[in-house]
VOPAGU-2260 file (C-alpha; in pm, 1 decimal, decimal comma):
REM VOPAGU-2260
SITE   aa  ch    i         X         Y         Z
SITE  MET   A    0    3170,8   -1994,9     295,4
SITE  LEU   A    1    2937,8   -1786,5      80,1
SITE  ILE   A    2    2566,4   -1860,1     125,6
SITE  THR   A    3    2267,7   -1731,0     -70,6
SITE  THR   A    4    1899,6   -1807,7    -112,7
SITE  GLY   A    5    1936,3   -1727,9    -483,3
SITE  PRO   A    6    2030,1   -1967,3    -763,0
SITE  THR   A    7    2376,6   -1813,7    -813,4
SITE  PHE   A    8    2607,4   -1531,5    -704,5
SITE  GLU   A    9    2610,0   -1216,5    -915,4
SITE  GLY   A   10    2923,9   -1204,9   -1125,8
SITE  ARG   A   11    3048,2   -1546,3   -1008,7
SITE  ARG   A   12    3037,6   -1865,0   -1214,9
SITE  VAL   A   13    2949,0   -2204,5   -1067,3
SITE  THR   A   14    3221,8   -2446,5   -1174,0
SITE  ALA   A   15    3108,2   -2758,4    -984,2
SITE  TYR   A   16    2795,9   -2888,0    -812,6
SITE  HIS   A   17    2862,5   -3107,7    -508,7
SITE  GLY   A   18    2507,6   -3196,1    -406,5
SITE  VAL   A   19    2242,0   -3106,7    -155,2
SITE  VAL   A   20    2344,5   -3026,7     201,3
SITE  THR   A   21    2107,5   -3013,3     497,1
SITE  GLY   A   22    2116,4   -2900,8     856,7
SITE  ASP   A   23    1862,4   -2929,1    1136,8
SITE  ALA   A   24    1840,0   -2789,4    1484,8
SITE  ILE   A   25    1574,1   -2862,7    1743,9
SITE  LEU   A   26    1585,8   -2664,8    2065,2
SITE  GLY   A   27    1355,4   -2691,9    2362,6
SITE  ALA   A   28    1226,8   -2379,6    2530,9
SITE  ASN   A   29    1221,1   -2426,0    2906,2
SITE  MET   A   30     913,7   -2390,1    3126,5
SITE  PHE   A   31     991,7   -2034,7    3240,2
SITE  LYS   A   32    1046,5   -1911,7    2885,7
SITE  ASP   A   33     716,1   -2076,2    2787,2
SITE  MET   A   34     536,5   -1912,3    3078,0
SITE  PHE   A   35     672,4   -1563,9    3005,9
SITE  ALA   A   36     607,7   -1605,8    2632,5
SITE  GLY   A   37     246,3   -1695,3    2716,7
SITE  ILE   A   38     210,8   -1382,3    2928,5
SITE  ARG   A   39     362,3   -1172,5    2650,2
SITE  ASP   A   40     113,1   -1328,2    2405,2
SITE  ILE   A   41    -173,7   -1215,9    2630,4
SITE  VAL   A   42     -50,7    -858,2    2678,9
SITE  GLY   A   43     104,2    -821,2    2333,3
SITE  GLY   A   44     457,2    -757,1    2220,0
SITE  ARG   A   45     747,8    -968,4    2105,8
SITE  SER   A   46     882,2   -1273,0    2284,0
SITE  ALA   A   47    1255,7   -1209,9    2314,9
SITE  ALA   A   48    1312,9   -1556,6    2464,9
SITE  TYR   A   49    1166,6   -1735,0    2163,1
SITE  GLU   A   50    1336,2   -1498,5    1918,6
SITE  GLN   A   51    1671,3   -1577,9    2081,5
SITE  GLU   A   52    1604,7   -1953,4    2061,0
SITE  LEU   A   53    1506,5   -1923,3    1692,6
SITE  ARG   A   54    1826,3   -1730,1    1616,7
SITE  LYS   A   55    2034,5   -1992,0    1797,1
SITE  ALA   A   56    1862,2   -2278,0    1607,6
SITE  LYS   A   57    1914,5   -2099,1    1274,3
SITE  GLU   A   58    2285,1   -2046,6    1347,9
SITE  ILE   A   59    2328,4   -2415,1    1437,6
SITE  ALA   A   60    2149,4   -2536,2    1122,8
SITE  LEU   A   61    2345,7   -2296,8     898,4
SITE  LYS   A   62    2672,8   -2410,2    1058,3
SITE  GLU   A   63    2578,5   -2770,6     980,4
SITE  ILE   A   64    2529,3   -2699,0     609,2
SITE  GLU   A   65    2853,2   -2499,1     597,8
SITE  ASP   A   66    3042,0   -2791,9     750,7
SITE  ALA   A   67    2874,9   -3041,0     514,8
SITE  ALA   A   68    2953,5   -2824,9     210,1
SITE  ALA   A   69    3316,9   -2780,4     316,0
SITE  ALA   A   70    3350,0   -3157,9     360,5
SITE  LEU   A   71    3237,7   -3195,4      -3,1
SITE  GLY   A   72    3501,1   -2945,8    -120,8
SITE  ALA   A   73    3254,4   -2663,1    -188,4
SITE  ASN   A   74    3322,5   -2294,6    -124,5
SITE  ALA   A   75    2961,4   -2175,5    -149,3
SITE  ILE   A   76    2600,4   -2283,8     -98,8
SITE  ILE   A   77    2320,9   -2169,1    -330,0
SITE  ALA   A   78    1940,9   -2200,8    -326,7
SITE  VAL   A   79    1927,7   -2208,7      53,8
SITE  ASP   A   80    1584,1   -2267,7     206,3
SITE  LEU   A   81    1508,1   -2218,6     575,5
SITE  ASP   A   82    1200,6   -2374,4     736,5
SITE  TYR   A   83    1076,5   -2308,9    1089,3
SITE  GLU   A   84     841,6   -2538,2    1283,3
SITE  THR   A   85     730,1   -2608,9    1636,3
SITE  VAL   A   86     734,7   -2972,2    1743,6
SITE  GLY   A   87     671,2   -3170,1    2056,7
SITE  GLN   A   88     389,7   -3163,7    2303,7
SITE  ASN   A   89     212,9   -2825,5    2281,4
SITE  GLY   A   90     478,2   -2700,8    2037,2
SITE  SER   A   91     736,5   -2684,7    2314,9
SITE  MET   A   92    1033,8   -2734,1    2083,0
SITE  LEU   A   93    1158,0   -2512,8    1802,1
SITE  MET   A   94    1294,2   -2669,0    1483,8
SITE  VAL   A   95    1487,8   -2505,8    1203,3
SITE  SER   A   96    1566,2   -2705,1     888,4
SITE  VAL   A   97    1802,2   -2567,5     624,7
SITE  SER   A   98    1889,0   -2709,6     284,0
SITE  GLY   A   99    2086,3   -2586,4     -14,4
SITE  THR   A  100    2316,5   -2692,3    -295,0
SITE  ALA   A  101    2689,9   -2706,2    -225,8
SITE  VAL   A  102    2889,4   -2561,4    -517,4
SITE  THR   A  103    3231,6   -2435,4    -614,8
SITE  ILE   A  104    3235,0   -2083,2    -758,2
SITE  GLU   A  105    3511,8   -1879,5    -920,7
């Protein structure tokens, strides 16, 4: 499945539009990850635990739109938009929402 954030693929023609596809993933970060991320925030640096959770959530959400597009008979997804949010009490959960347009390209 080809995926792009652009409106089309260079040199490829869209022959059919199948509709909007969406995928969401919400993952909770456990107490220890939260604690170590808080310490890292105080001393500076990157939080590898949160980065890993964000990557995992993005992969899940992208897989959902790929599956939805394939079920519609599409072979590509264009105009993909990824949104990241924290939800839950004290932002303890990470959410990734992905949407795009399922299409058939030549």
